[in-house]
N, C-alpha and C positions, 0 to 999 in steps of 0.2 A: 298735358292737359289742354285739351282744346277750350277754347273760348267761344261761347254761343251766345250771340245776343241779335239785336237790332236796332234801327233808328227809332227814338221815341221823342215824343212831344215835350218841350220845356214849359209850354204855356202855363200847366198848372205847379209849377215847380219843380226843385231838385227831389223832394220828399216823394214826391206822387210819382216821379220816374223810376225812382228806387223801388217803390210799391209795384209800380205795373210791370218793373224787369222781373222782381222776385215772382211775381204771379205766373209769369209764363215761363219761370225756369231758368232764365238768362244768368249766364255768368259774366258778362258784360254789356253795355250797350254804347251808343253813340247817339248824340244830340247836336242841335243846332242852335246856337245862341240868339240867333235871329233869322229871319228869312233869308237864305242865300241869294235870293232875286233882289233884293234890298231892303230897306228898313234899318230901324235901329235896334238894337238888343235892349231888353228891359234892363233896370235897374238890380243888383245882385241883392237877395235879401238872405243875410248872413246869418238868421235865424233858420230859415229853410235849410240852408247848407249844412249847418251844424246839424240838423234832424236827419237829415241824409246821412251824415257820416256816422250816425250812430246804428246805422242798420246793421244786422248781426251778418248777413250775408256778403256784404260790399267789402272785399277784402283791398280796395283802393292799390290797385297796382300803378298804372301810370296814366297819362293823360298826354294828347297831342292834338 
């Protein structure tokens, strides 16, 4: 199976990323928790993460 996806912005949260990926037919996606050129990551929103994990298309394979 091929995994097709892209980089997505995490600015609007994990649930928004999941919905954006679903809209474009992605089977995976990558994101940065902060700007790679510097800056700090925003705090994790555990409710947003839980909502993301409930998306039906998201198979949760692995992350790195």
